[in-house]
N, CA, C, O and the ligand as a Tripos MOL2 file, in Angstrom:
@<TRIPOS>MOLECULE
protein
  297   295    75     0     0
PROTEIN
NO_CHARGES

@<TRIPOS>ATOM
      1 N           0.8530   -1.2020    0.0000 N.3       1 MET1
      2 CA          0.0000    0.0000    0.0000 C.3       1 MET1
      3 C           0.8840    1.2460    0.0000 C.2       1 MET1
      4 O           1.7210    1.4180    0.8860 O.2       1 MET1
      5 N           0.7010    2.0910   -0.9720 N.am      2 PRO2
      6 CA          1.6040    3.2400   -1.0850 C.3       2 PRO2
      7 C           1.3290    4.3150   -0.0490 C.2       2 PRO2
      8 O           0.1940    4.4980    0.3920 O.2       2 PRO2
      9 N           2.3680    5.0110    0.3280 N.am      3 ILE3
     10 CA          2.2270    6.1680    1.2090 C.3       3 ILE3
     11 C           2.4560    7.4210    0.3690 C.2       3 ILE3
     12 O           3.4890    7.5680   -0.2840 O.2       3 ILE3
     13 N           1.4840    8.3120    0.3980 N.am      4 TYR4
     14 CA          1.6140    9.5560   -0.3400 C.3       4 TYR4
     15 C           1.7010   10.7270    0.6320 C.2       4 TYR4
     16 O           1.1900   10.6840    1.7520 O.2       4 TYR4
     17 N           2.3700   11.7760    0.1550 N.am      5 GLU5
     18 CA          2.4500   12.9890    0.9590 C.3       5 GLU5
     19 C           1.5190   14.0210    0.3530 C.2       5 GLU5
     20 O           1.5180   14.2370   -0.8590 O.2       5 GLU5
     21 N           0.7330   14.6530    1.1990 N.am      6 TYR6
     22 CA         -0.2520   15.6190    0.7280 C.3       6 TYR6
     23 C          -0.0480   16.9610    1.4190 C.2       6 TYR6
     24 O           0.4870   17.0480    2.5240 O.2       6 TYR6
     25 N          -0.4970   18.0060    0.7200 N.am      7 ALA7
     26 CA         -0.5930   19.3240    1.3290 C.3       7 ALA7
     27 C          -2.0360   19.7690    1.2160 C.2       7 ALA7
     28 O          -2.6260   19.7280    0.1360 O.2       7 ALA7
     29 N          -2.6070   20.1960    2.3410 N.am      8 CYS8
     30 CA         -3.9910   20.6420    2.3600 C.3       8 CYS8
     31 C          -4.0860   22.0210    1.7150 C.2       8 CYS8
     32 O          -3.3170   22.9240    2.0420 O.2       8 CYS8
     33 N          -5.0370   22.1720    0.7960 N.am      9 LYS9
     34 CA         -5.2050   23.4580    0.1280 C.3       9 LYS9
     35 C          -5.9410   24.4570    1.0080 C.2       9 LYS9
     36 O          -5.9150   25.6590    0.7430 O.2       9 LYS9
     37 N          -6.5830   23.9760    2.0340 N.am     10 ASP10
     38 CA         -7.3550   24.8720    2.8890 C.3      10 ASP10
     39 C          -6.5340   25.4470    4.0350 C.2      10 ASP10
     40 O          -6.6470   26.6320    4.3480 O.2      10 ASP10
     41 N          -5.7040   24.6090    4.6660 N.am     11 CYS11
     42 CA         -4.9690   25.0820    5.8440 C.3      11 CYS11
     43 C          -3.4630   24.9070    5.6870 C.2      11 CYS11
     44 O          -2.7000   25.2600    6.5860 O.2      11 CYS11
     45 N          -3.0290   24.3620    4.5410 N.am     12 ALA12
     46 CA         -1.6060   24.2100    4.2390 C.3      12 ALA12
     47 C          -0.9120   23.1590    5.0910 C.2      12 ALA12
     48 O           0.3170   23.0780    5.1080 O.2      12 ALA12
     49 N          -1.6910   22.3630    5.7920 N.am     13 GLN13
     50 CA         -1.1210   21.2620    6.5660 C.3      13 GLN13
     51 C          -0.5120   20.2370    5.6160 C.2      13 GLN13
     52 O          -1.1280   19.8750    4.6130 O.2      13 GLN13
     53 N           0.6770   19.7760    5.9240 N.am     14 GLN14
     54 CA          1.2780   18.7100    5.1300 C.3      14 GLN14
     55 C           1.3030   17.4380    5.9640 C.2      14 GLN14
     56 O           1.6160   17.4560    7.1540 O.2      14 GLN14
     57 N           0.9680   16.3440    5.3130 N.am     15 PHE15
     58 CA          0.9020   15.0810    6.0370 C.3      15 PHE15
     59 C           1.0810   13.9280    5.0710 C.2      15 PHE15
     60 O           0.9180   14.0730    3.8590 O.2      15 PHE15
     61 N           1.4190   12.7790    5.6330 N.am     16 GLU16
     62 CA          1.5230   11.5650    4.8370 C.3      16 GLU16
     63 C           0.3030   10.6990    5.1070 C.2      16 GLU16
     64 O          -0.2170   10.6640    6.2220 O.2      16 GLU16
     65 N          -0.1430   10.0040    4.0730 N.am     17 ALA17
     66 CA         -1.3230    9.1750    4.2430 C.3      17 ALA17
     67 C          -1.1770    7.8870    3.4560 C.2      17 ALA17
     68 O          -0.7020    7.8710    2.3210 O.2      17 ALA17
     69 N          -1.5990    6.8160    4.0920 N.am     18 LEU18
     70 CA         -1.7390    5.5540    3.3840 C.3      18 LEU18
     71 C          -3.0130    5.6350    2.5480 C.2      18 LEU18
     72 O          -4.0920    5.9040    3.0770 O.2      18 LEU18
     73 N          -2.8880    5.4040    1.2620 N.am     19 VAL19
     74 CA         -4.0240    5.6210    0.3770 C.3      19 VAL19
     75 C          -4.4430    4.3220   -0.2800 C.2      19 VAL19
     76 O          -3.6510    3.6680   -0.9580 O.2      19 VAL19
     77 N          -5.6710    3.9640   -0.0740 N.am     20 ARG20
     78 CA         -6.2500    2.8380   -0.7970 C.3      20 ARG20
     79 C          -6.9610    3.3850   -2.0240 C.2      20 ARG20
     80 O          -7.4090    4.5310   -2.0530 O.2      20 ARG20
     81 N          -7.0500    2.5380   -3.0230 N.am     21 SER21
     82 CA         -7.5940    3.0120   -4.2900 C.3      21 SER21
     83 C          -9.0610    3.4170   -4.1850 C.2      21 SER21
     84 O          -9.5560    4.2030   -4.9930 O.2      21 SER21
     85 N          -9.7460    2.8780   -3.1890 N.am     22 ASP22
     86 CA        -11.1780    3.1720   -3.0820 C.3      22 ASP22
     87 C         -11.4870    4.1870   -1.9920 C.2      22 ASP22
     88 O         -12.6380    4.3210   -1.5780 O.2      22 ASP22
     89 N         -10.4720    4.9020   -1.5250 N.am     23 SER23
     90 CA        -10.7250    5.8820   -0.4790 C.3      23 SER23
     91 C          -9.9980    7.1820   -0.7920 C.2      23 SER23
     92 O          -8.9940    7.1960   -1.5040 O.2      23 SER23
     93 N         -10.5200    8.2630   -0.2490 N.am     24 THR24
     94 CA         -9.9020    9.5610   -0.4340 C.3      24 THR24
     95 C          -9.4020   10.0730    0.9060 C.2      24 THR24
     96 O         -10.1660   10.1430    1.8680 O.2      24 THR24
     97 N          -8.1450   10.4270    0.9760 N.am     25 PRO25
     98 CA         -7.6190   10.9230    2.2540 C.3      25 PRO25
     99 C          -8.1860   12.3020    2.5820 C.2      25 PRO25
    100 O          -8.6480   13.0200    1.6950 O.2      25 PRO25
    101 N          -8.1480   12.6500    3.8210 N.am     26 GLU26
    102 CA         -8.5740   13.9860    4.2160 C.3      26 GLU26
    103 C          -7.5530   14.5780    5.1630 C.2      26 GLU26
    104 O          -6.7680   13.8680    5.7910 O.2      26 GLU26
    105 N          -7.5830   15.9030    5.2490 N.am     27 CYS27
    106 CA         -6.6400   16.6120    6.0970 C.3      27 CYS27
    107 C          -6.8770   16.2690    7.5630 C.2      27 CYS27
    108 O          -8.0080   16.3720    8.0360 O.2      27 CYS27
    109 N          -5.8310   15.8600    8.3000 N.am     28 PRO28
    110 CA         -6.0000   15.5330    9.7210 C.3      28 PRO28
    111 C          -6.2430   16.7820   10.5690 C.2      28 PRO28
    112 O          -6.6610   16.6850   11.7220 O.2      28 PRO28
    113 N          -5.9800   17.9430    9.9960 N.am     29 ASN29
    114 CA         -6.1370   19.1830   10.7610 C.3      29 ASN29
    115 C          -7.5420   19.7780   10.6170 C.2      29 ASN29
    116 O          -8.1800   20.1380   11.6060 O.2      29 ASN29
    117 N          -8.0170   19.8760    9.3520 N.am     30 CYS30
    118 CA         -9.3090   20.5240    9.1300 C.3      30 CYS30
    119 C         -10.2960   19.6020    8.4230 C.2      30 CYS30
    120 O         -11.4310   19.9950    8.1520 O.2      30 CYS30
    121 N          -9.8640   18.3700    8.1230 N.am     31 HIS31
    122 CA        -10.7250   17.3610    7.5080 C.3      31 HIS31
    123 C         -11.1910   17.7490    6.1150 C.2      31 HIS31
    124 O         -12.2120   17.2530    5.6390 O.2      31 HIS31
    125 N         -10.4580   18.6230    5.4690 N.am     32 SER32
    126 CA        -10.7740   18.9570    4.0910 C.3      32 SER32
    127 C         -10.2720   17.8630    3.1580 C.2      32 SER32
    128 O          -9.2720   17.2020    3.4400 O.2      32 SER32
    129 N         -10.9670   17.6820    2.0600 N.am     33 SER33
    130 CA        -10.4970   16.7380    1.0420 C.3      33 SER33
    131 C          -9.8840   17.4680   -0.1430 C.2      33 SER33
    132 O          -9.5860   16.8600   -1.1710 O.2      33 SER33
    133 N          -9.6970   18.7820    0.0060 N.am     34 GLN34
    134 CA         -9.0390   19.5660   -1.0410 C.3      34 GLN34
    135 C          -7.5350   19.4700   -0.8270 C.2      34 GLN34
    136 O          -6.9260   20.3130   -0.1680 O.2      34 GLN34
    137 N          -6.9480   18.4130   -1.4030 N.am     35 LEU35
    138 CA         -5.5490   18.1180   -1.1270 C.3      35 LEU35
    139 C          -4.7270   18.1610   -2.4000 C.2      35 LEU35
    140 O          -5.2120   17.8690   -3.4930 O.2      35 LEU35
    141 N          -3.4960   18.5240   -2.2310 N.am     36 GLU36
    142 CA         -2.5520   18.4700   -3.3430 C.3      36 GLU36
    143 C          -1.5550   17.3590   -3.0550 C.2      36 GLU36
    144 O          -0.9000   17.3480   -2.0120 O.2      36 GLU36
    145 N          -1.4480   16.4240   -3.9940 N.am     37 LYS37
    146 CA         -0.5150   15.3120   -3.7830 C.3      37 LYS37
    147 C           0.9040   15.7810   -4.0660 C.2      37 LYS37
    148 O           1.1800   16.3750   -5.1090 O.2      37 LYS37
    149 N           1.7930   15.5070   -3.1300 N.am     38 LEU38
    150 CA          3.1920   15.8770   -3.2940 C.3      38 LEU38
    151 C           3.9980   14.6570   -3.7140 C.2      38 LEU38
    152 O           3.5690   13.5180   -3.5340 O.2      38 LEU38
    153 N           5.1470   14.9110   -4.2630 N.am     39 LEU39
    154 CA          6.0410   13.8060   -4.5930 C.3      39 LEU39
    155 C           6.5600   13.1840   -3.3140 C.2      39 LEU39
    156 O           6.9580   13.8920   -2.3880 O.2      39 LEU39
    157 N           6.5570   11.8830   -3.2610 N.am     40 SER40
    158 CA          7.0990   11.2120   -2.0850 C.3      40 SER40
    159 C           8.6140   11.3060   -2.0820 C.2      40 SER40
    160 O           9.2340   11.5920   -3.1060 O.2      40 SER40
    161 N           9.1950   11.0640   -0.9350 N.am     41 VAL41
    162 CA         10.6550   11.1020   -0.8270 C.3      41 VAL41
    163 C          11.2690   10.0470   -1.7330 C.2      41 VAL41
    164 O          12.3010   10.2820   -2.3600 O.2      41 VAL41
    165 N          10.6330    8.8870   -1.7980 N.am     42 PHE42
    166 CA         11.1570    7.8070   -2.6100 C.3      42 PHE42
    167 C          11.1680    8.1950   -4.0860 C.2      42 PHE42
    168 O          12.1660    7.9770   -4.7730 O.2      42 PHE42
    169 N          10.0760    8.7630   -4.5780 N.am     43 ALA43
    170 CA          9.9710    9.1220   -5.9830 C.3      43 ALA43
    171 C          10.9720   10.2100   -6.3430 C.2      43 ALA43
    172 O          11.5670   10.1830   -7.4200 O.2      43 ALA43
    173 N          11.1570   11.1690   -5.4350 N.am     44 THR44
    174 CA         12.0930   12.2570   -5.7010 C.3      44 THR44
    175 C          13.5160   11.7240   -5.8270 C.2      44 THR44
    176 O          14.2670   12.1490   -6.7040 O.2      44 THR44
    177 N          13.8820   10.7970   -4.9540 N.am     45 THR45
    178 CA         15.2250   10.2380   -4.9800 C.3      45 THR45
    179 C          15.4580    9.4390   -6.2600 C.2      45 THR45
    180 O          16.5260    9.5320   -6.8660 O.2      45 THR45
    181 N          14.4680    8.6610   -6.6700 N.am     46 ALA46
    182 CA         14.6210    7.8290   -7.8510 C.3      46 ALA46
    183 C          14.7730    8.6680   -9.1180 C.2      46 ALA46
    184 O          15.5900    8.3500   -9.9820 O.2      46 ALA46
    185 N          13.9810    9.7440   -9.2280 N.am     47 SER47
    186 CA         14.0220   10.5510  -10.4360 C.3      47 SER47
    187 C          15.3420   11.3180  -10.5370 C.2      47 SER47
    188 O          15.8740   11.4830  -11.6350 O.2      47 SER47
    189 N          15.8760   11.7880   -9.4040 N.am     48 SER48
    190 CA         17.1130   12.5380   -9.4540 C.3      48 SER48
    191 C          18.2900   11.6140   -9.7750 C.2      48 SER48
    192 O          19.2570   12.0430  -10.4030 O.2      48 SER48
    193 N          18.2130   10.3430   -9.3470 N.am     49 ALA49
    194 CA         19.2840    9.4080   -9.6220 C.3      49 ALA49
    195 C          19.3280    9.0500  -11.1080 C.2      49 ALA49
    196 O          20.4070    8.9250  -11.6880 O.2      49 ALA49
    197 N          18.1440    8.8850  -11.7260 N.am     50 SER50
    198 CA         18.1030    8.5190  -13.1360 C.3      50 SER50
    199 C          18.4950    9.6990  -14.0240 C.2      50 SER50
    200 O          18.8360    9.5100  -15.1920 O.2      50 SER50
    201 N          18.4480   10.9080  -13.4800 N.am     51 ALA51
    202 CA         18.7840   12.0900  -14.2600 C.3      51 ALA51
    203 C          20.2820   12.3990  -14.2130 C.2      51 ALA51
    204 O          20.7340   13.3650  -14.8280 O.2      51 ALA51
    205 N          21.0490   11.5890  -13.4910 N.am     52 ALA52
    206 CA         22.4800   11.8360  -13.3870 C.3      52 ALA52
    207 C          23.1570   11.6400  -14.7420 C.2      52 ALA52
    208 O          22.7870   10.7380  -15.4940 O.2      52 ALA52
    209 N          24.1390   12.4730  -15.0550 N.am     53 PRO53
    210 CA         24.7980   12.3580  -16.3660 C.3      53 PRO53
    211 C          25.6300   11.0790  -16.4830 C.2      53 PRO53
    212 O          26.6080   10.9020  -15.7570 O.2      53 PRO53
    213 N          25.2430   10.2000  -17.3890 N.am     54 VAL54
    214 CA         25.9680    8.9490  -17.5940 C.3      54 VAL54
    215 C          26.3780    8.8010  -19.0620 C.2      54 VAL54
    216 O          26.9370    7.7750  -19.4510 O.2      54 VAL54
    217 N          26.0980    9.8310  -19.8810 N.am     55 MET55
    218 CA         26.3290    9.7300  -21.3190 C.3      55 MET55
    219 C          27.6720   10.3340  -21.7280 C.2      55 MET55
    220 O          28.0090   10.3430  -22.9110 O.2      55 MET55
    221 N          28.4410   10.8390  -20.7590 N.am     56 ALA56
    222 CA         29.6950   11.5060  -21.0890 C.3      56 ALA56
    223 C          30.8120   10.4910  -21.2840 C.2      56 ALA56
    224 O          31.3980   10.0350  -20.3030 O.2      56 ALA56
    225 N          31.1230   10.1260  -22.5260 N.am     57 GLY57
    226 CA         32.1890    9.1700  -22.8080 C.3      57 GLY57
    227 C          32.4660    9.1160  -24.2970 C.2      57 GLY57
    228 O          31.6610    9.5990  -25.0930 O.2      57 GLY57
    229 N          33.5990    8.5320  -24.6880 N.am     58 PRO58
    230 CA         33.9780    8.4650  -26.1070 C.3      58 PRO58
    231 C          32.9380    7.7590  -26.9810 C.2      58 PRO58
    232 O          32.7150    8.1690  -28.1200 O.2      58 PRO58
    233 N          32.3140    6.7240  -26.4760 N.am     59 CYS59
    234 CA         31.3530    5.9850  -27.2720 C.3      59 CYS59
    235 C          30.1490    6.8410  -27.6110 C.2      59 CYS59
    236 O          29.5710    6.7070  -28.6900 O.2      59 CYS59
    237 N          29.7720    7.7130  -26.7040 N.am     60 GLY60
    238 CA         28.6190    8.5540  -26.9290 C.3      60 GLY60
    239 C          27.3280    7.8980  -26.5210 C.2      60 GLY60
    240 O          26.3220    8.5810  -26.3280 O.2      60 GLY60
    241 N          27.3320    6.5770  -26.3840 N.am     61 SER61
    242 CA         26.1230    5.8940  -25.9640 C.3      61 SER61
    243 C          26.3170    5.1510  -24.6500 C.2      61 SER61
    244 O          25.4290    5.1350  -23.7970 O.2      61 SER61
    245 N          27.4860    4.5350  -24.4960 N.am     62 CYS62
    246 CA         27.6860    3.7590  -23.2810 C.3      62 CYS62
    247 C          28.9070    4.2220  -22.5000 C.2      62 CYS62
    248 O          29.1300    3.7520  -21.3850 O.2      62 CYS62
    249 N          29.6980    5.1240  -23.0500 N.am     63 GLY63
    250 CA         30.8450    5.6330  -22.3310 C.3      63 GLY63
    251 C          32.0480    4.7160  -22.3390 C.2      63 GLY63
    252 O          32.9230    4.8470  -21.4830 O.2      63 GLY63
    253 N          32.1190    3.7710  -23.3010 N.am     64 HIS64
    254 CA         33.2730    2.8760  -23.3600 C.3      64 HIS64
    255 C          34.5340    3.6770  -23.7100 C.2      64 HIS64
    256 O          34.5170    4.4560  -24.6630 O.2      64 HIS64
    257 N          35.6240    3.4980  -22.9580 N.am     65 PRO65
    258 CA         36.8250    4.3190  -23.1460 C.3      65 PRO65
    259 C          37.5330    4.0710  -24.4800 C.2      65 PRO65
    260 O          38.3100    4.9260  -24.9060 O.2      65 PRO65
    261 N          37.3030    2.9510  -25.1560 N.am     66 ASP66
    262 CA         37.9900    2.6590  -26.4170 C.3      66 ASP66
    263 C          37.2890    3.2470  -27.6340 C.2      66 ASP66
    264 O          37.7460    3.0670  -28.7630 O.2      66 ASP66
    265 N          36.1960    3.9380  -27.4130 N.am     67 GLY67
    266 CA         35.5720    4.6410  -28.5210 C.3      67 GLY67
    267 C          34.3670    3.9290  -29.0880 C.2      67 GLY67
    268 O          33.9750    2.8630  -28.6130 O.2      67 GLY67
    269 N          33.7730    4.5400  -30.1290 N.am     68 PRO68
    270 CA         32.5400    3.9840  -30.7350 C.3      68 PRO68
    271 C          32.7380    2.5460  -31.2480 C.2      68 PRO68
    272 O          33.7200    2.2660  -31.9350 O.2      68 PRO68
    273 N          31.8400    1.6700  -30.9280 N.am     69 GLY69
    274 CA         31.9000    0.2920  -31.3940 C.3      69 GLY69
    275 C          32.6630   -0.6350  -30.4800 C.2      69 GLY69
    276 O          32.4990   -1.8530  -30.5580 O.2      69 GLY69
    277 N          33.5130   -0.0720  -29.5960 N.am     70 ALA70
    278 CA         34.3530   -0.9000  -28.7520 C.3      70 ALA70
    279 C          33.5400   -1.6920  -27.7150 C.2      70 ALA70
    280 O          33.9740   -2.7300  -27.2140 O.2      70 ALA70
    281 N          32.3850   -1.1800  -27.4230 N.am     71 CYS71
    282 CA         31.5820   -1.8550  -26.4080 C.3      71 CYS71
    283 C          30.8380   -3.0490  -27.0090 C.2      71 CYS71
    284 O          30.3220   -3.8920  -26.2750 O.2      71 CYS71
    285 N          30.7810   -3.1210  -28.3460 N.am     72 GLY72
    286 CA         30.0990   -4.2150  -28.9960 C.3      72 GLY72
    287 C          28.6120   -3.9860  -29.1700 C.2      72 GLY72
    288 O          27.9090   -4.8350  -29.7170 O.2      72 GLY72
    289 N          28.1380   -2.8620  -28.7160 N.am     73 PHE73
    290 CA         26.7030   -2.5740  -28.8360 C.3      73 PHE73
    291 C          26.4350   -1.2900  -29.6110 C.2      73 PHE73
    292 O          25.3260   -1.0880  -30.1060 O.2      73 PHE73
    293 N          27.4500   -0.4090  -29.7230 N.am     74 HIS74
    294 CA         27.1970    0.8840  -30.3490 C.3      74 HIS74
    295 C          28.1800    1.1480  -31.4890 C.2      74 HIS74
    296 O          28.1130    2.1960  -32.1320 O.2      74 HIS74
    297 ZN         -6.4570   21.2070    6.1940 Zn       75 ZN75
@<TRIPOS>BOND
     1     1     2 1
     2     2     3 1
     3     3     4 2
     4     3     5 am
     5     5     6 1
     6     6     7 1
     7     7     8 2
     8     7     9 am
     9     9    10 1
    10    10    11 1
    11    11    12 2
    12    11    13 am
    13    13    14 1
    14    14    15 1
    15    15    16 2
    16    15    17 am
    17    17    18 1
    18    18    19 1
    19    19    20 2
    20    19    21 am
    21    21    22 1
    22    22    23 1
    23    23    24 2
    24    23    25 am
    25    25    26 1
    26    26    27 1
    27    27    28 2
    28    27    29 am
    29    29    30 1
    30    30    31 1
    31    31    32 2
    32    31    33 am
    33    33    34 1
    34    34    35 1
    35    35    36 2
    36    35    37 am
    37    37    38 1
    38    38    39 1
    39    39    40 2
    40    39    41 am
    41    41    42 1
    42    42    43 1
    43    43    44 2
    44    43    45 am
    45    45    46 1
    46    46    47 1
    47    47    48 2
    48    47    49 am
    49    49    50 1
    50    50    51 1
    51    51    52 2
    52    51    53 am
    53    53    54 1
    54    54    55 1
    55    55    56 2
    56    55    57 am
    57    57    58 1
    58    58    59 1
    59    59    60 2
    60    59    61 am
    61    61    62 1
    62    62    63 1
    63    63    64 2
    64    63    65 am
    65    65    66 1
    66    66    67 1
    67    67    68 2
    68    67    69 am
    69    69    70 1
    70    70    71 1
    71    71    72 2
    72    71    73 am
    73    73    74 1
    74    74    75 1
    75    75    76 2
    76    75    77 am
    77    77    78 1
    78    78    79 1
    79    79    80 2
    80    79    81 am
    81    81    82 1
    82    82    83 1
    83    83    84 2
    84    83    85 am
    85    85    86 1
    86    86    87 1
    87    87    88 2
    88    87    89 am
    89    89    90 1
    90    90    91 1
    91    91    92 2
    92    91    93 am
    93    93    94 1
    94    94    95 1
    95    95    96 2
    96    95    97 am
    97    97    98 1
    98    98    99 1
    99    99   100 2
   100    99   101 am
   101   101   102 1
   102   102   103 1
   103   103   104 2
   104   103   105 am
   105   105   106 1
   106   106   107 1
   107   107   108 2
   108   107   109 am
   109   109   110 1
   110   110   111 1
   111   111   112 2
   112   111   113 am
   113   113   114 1
   114   114   115 1
   115   115   116 2
   116   115   117 am
   117   117   118 1
   118   118   119 1
   119   119   120 2
   120   119   121 am
   121   121   122 1
   122   122   123 1
   123   123   124 2
   124   123   125 am
   125   125   126 1
   126   126   127 1
   127   127   128 2
   128   127   129 am
   129   129   130 1
   130   130   131 1
   131   131   132 2
   132   131   133 am
   133   133   134 1
   134   134   135 1
   135   135   136 2
   136   135   137 am
   137   137   138 1
   138   138   139 1
   139   139   140 2
   140   139   141 am
   141   141   142 1
   142   142   143 1
   143   143   144 2
   144   143   145 am
   145   145   146 1
   146   146   147 1
   147   147   148 2
   148   147   149 am
   149   149   150 1
   150   150   151 1
   151   151   152 2
   152   151   153 am
   153   153   154 1
   154   154   155 1
   155   155   156 2
   156   155   157 am
   157   157   158 1
   158   158   159 1
   159   159   160 2
   160   159   161 am
   161   161   162 1
   162   162   163 1
   163   163   164 2
   164   163   165 am
   165   165   166 1
   166   166   167 1
   167   167   168 2
   168   167   169 am
   169   169   170 1
   170   170   171 1
   171   171   172 2
   172   171   173 am
   173   173   174 1
   174   174   175 1
   175   175   176 2
   176   175   177 am
   177   177   178 1
   178   178   179 1
   179   179   180 2
   180   179   181 am
   181   181   182 1
   182   182   183 1
   183   183   184 2
   184   183   185 am
   185   185   186 1
   186   186   187 1
   187   187   188 2
   188   187   189 am
   189   189   190 1
   190   190   191 1
   191   191   192 2
   192   191   193 am
   193   193   194 1
   194   194   195 1
   195   195   196 2
   196   195   197 am
   197   197   198 1
   198   198   199 1
   199   199   200 2
   200   199   201 am
   201   201   202 1
   202   202   203 1
   203   203   204 2
   204   203   205 am
   205   205   206 1
   206   206   207 1
   207   207   208 2
   208   207   209 am
   209   209   210 1
   210   210   211 1
   211   211   212 2
   212   211   213 am
   213   213   214 1
   214   214   215 1
   215   215   216 2
   216   215   217 am
   217   217   218 1
   218   218   219 1
   219   219   220 2
   220   219   221 am
   221   221   222 1
   222   222   223 1
   223   223   224 2
   224   223   225 am
   225   225   226 1
   226   226   227 1
   227   227   228 2
   228   227   229 am
   229   229   230 1
   230   230   231 1
   231   231   232 2
   232   231   233 am
   233   233   234 1
   234   234   235 1
   235   235   236 2
   236   235   237 am
   237   237   238 1
   238   238   239 1
   239   239   240 2
   240   239   241 am
   241   241   242 1
   242   242   243 1
   243   243   244 2
   244   243   245 am
   245   245   246 1
   246   246   247 1
   247   247   248 2
   248   247   249 am
   249   249   250 1
   250   250   251 1
   251   251   252 2
   252   251   253 am
   253   253   254 1
   254   254   255 1
   255   255   256 2
   256   255   257 am
   257   257   258 1
   258   258   259 1
   259   259   260 2
   260   259   261 am
   261   261   262 1
   262   262   263 1
   263   263   264 2
   264   263   265 am
   265   265   266 1
   266   266   267 1
   267   267   268 2
   268   267   269 am
   269   269   270 1
   270   270   271 1
   271   271   272 2
   272   271   273 am
   273   273   274 1
   274   274   275 1
   275   275   276 2
   276   275   277 am
   277   277   278 1
   278   278   279 1
   279   279   280 2
   280   279   281 am
   281   281   282 1
   282   282   283 1
   283   283   284 2
   284   283   285 am
   285   285   286 1
   286   286   287 1
   287   287   288 2
   288   287   289 am
   289   289   290 1
   290   290   291 1
   291   291   292 2
   292   291   293 am
   293   293   294 1
   294   294   295 1
   295   295   296 2
@<TRIPOS>SUBSTRUCTURE
     1 MET1         2 RESIDUE 1 A MET
     2 PRO2         6 RESIDUE 1 A PRO
     3 ILE3        10 RESIDUE 1 A ILE
     4 TYR4        14 RESIDUE 1 A TYR
     5 GLU5        18 RESIDUE 1 A GLU
     6 TYR6        22 RESIDUE 1 A TYR
     7 ALA7        26 RESIDUE 1 A ALA
     8 CYS8        30 RESIDUE 1 A CYS
     9 LYS9        34 RESIDUE 1 A LYS
    10 ASP10       38 RESIDUE 1 A ASP
    11 CYS11       42 RESIDUE 1 A CYS
    12 ALA12       46 RESIDUE 1 A ALA
    13 GLN13       50 RESIDUE 1 A GLN
    14 GLN14       54 RESIDUE 1 A GLN
    15 PHE15       58 RESIDUE 1 A PHE
    16 GLU16       62 RESIDUE 1 A GLU
    17 ALA17       66 RESIDUE 1 A ALA
    18 LEU18       70 RESIDUE 1 A LEU
    19 VAL19       74 RESIDUE 1 A VAL
    20 ARG20       78 RESIDUE 1 A ARG
    21 SER21       82 RESIDUE 1 A SER
    22 ASP22       86 RESIDUE 1 A ASP
    23 SER23       90 RESIDUE 1 A SER
    24 THR24       94 RESIDUE 1 A THR
    25 PRO25       98 RESIDUE 1 A PRO
    26 GLU26      102 RESIDUE 1 A GLU
    27 CYS27      106 RESIDUE 1 A CYS
    28 PRO28      110 RESIDUE 1 A PRO
    29 ASN29      114 RESIDUE 1 A ASN
    30 CYS30      118 RESIDUE 1 A CYS
    31 HIS31      122 RESIDUE 1 A HIS
    32 SER32      126 RESIDUE 1 A SER
    33 SER33      130 RESIDUE 1 A SER
    34 GLN34      134 RESIDUE 1 A GLN
    35 LEU35      138 RESIDUE 1 A LEU
    36 GLU36      142 RESIDUE 1 A GLU
    37 LYS37      146 RESIDUE 1 A LYS
    38 LEU38      150 RESIDUE 1 A LEU
    39 LEU39      154 RESIDUE 1 A LEU
    40 SER40      158 RESIDUE 1 A SER
    41 VAL41      162 RESIDUE 1 A VAL
    42 PHE42      166 RESIDUE 1 A PHE
    43 ALA43      170 RESIDUE 1 A ALA
    44 THR44      174 RESIDUE 1 A THR
    45 THR45      178 RESIDUE 1 A THR
    46 ALA46      182 RESIDUE 1 A ALA
    47 SER47      186 RESIDUE 1 A SER
    48 SER48      190 RESIDUE 1 A SER
    49 ALA49      194 RESIDUE 1 A ALA
    50 SER50      198 RESIDUE 1 A SER
    51 ALA51      202 RESIDUE 1 A ALA
    52 ALA52      206 RESIDUE 1 A ALA
    53 PRO53      210 RESIDUE 1 A PRO
    54 VAL54      214 RESIDUE 1 A VAL
    55 MET55      218 RESIDUE 1 A MET
    56 ALA56      222 RESIDUE 1 A ALA
    57 GLY57      226 RESIDUE 1 A GLY
    58 PRO58      230 RESIDUE 1 A PRO
    59 CYS59      234 RESIDUE 1 A CYS
    60 GLY60      238 RESIDUE 1 A GLY
    61 SER61      242 RESIDUE 1 A SER
    62 CYS62      246 RESIDUE 1 A CYS
    63 GLY63      250 RESIDUE 1 A GLY
    64 HIS64      254 RESIDUE 1 A HIS
    65 PRO65      258 RESIDUE 1 A PRO
    66 ASP66      262 RESIDUE 1 A ASP
    67 GLY67      266 RESIDUE 1 A GLY
    68 PRO68      270 RESIDUE 1 A PRO
    69 GLY69      274 RESIDUE 1 A GLY
    70 ALA70      278 RESIDUE 1 A ALA
    71 CYS71      282 RESIDUE 1 A CYS
    72 GLY72      286 RESIDUE 1 A GLY
    73 PHE73      290 RESIDUE 1 A PHE
    74 HIS74      294 RESIDUE 1 A HIS
    75 ZN75       297 GROUP 0 **** ****
């Protein structure tokens, strides 16, 4: 069951909630359902890791030091 982080649009309370597909979370402070879903810590970490520069190398595709074609795939 995923944990999502929400920010309440009514009172700006931020909280984490276990969310089932058939239920809607509500603000623990004011019980509003006007919520904005935030990126979870896990999702933020994963996206920043995949965005790291890994294309800098002689091959241009895999970064093999012997140049294009040396890796056997490019
Ligand atoms: Zn609220």
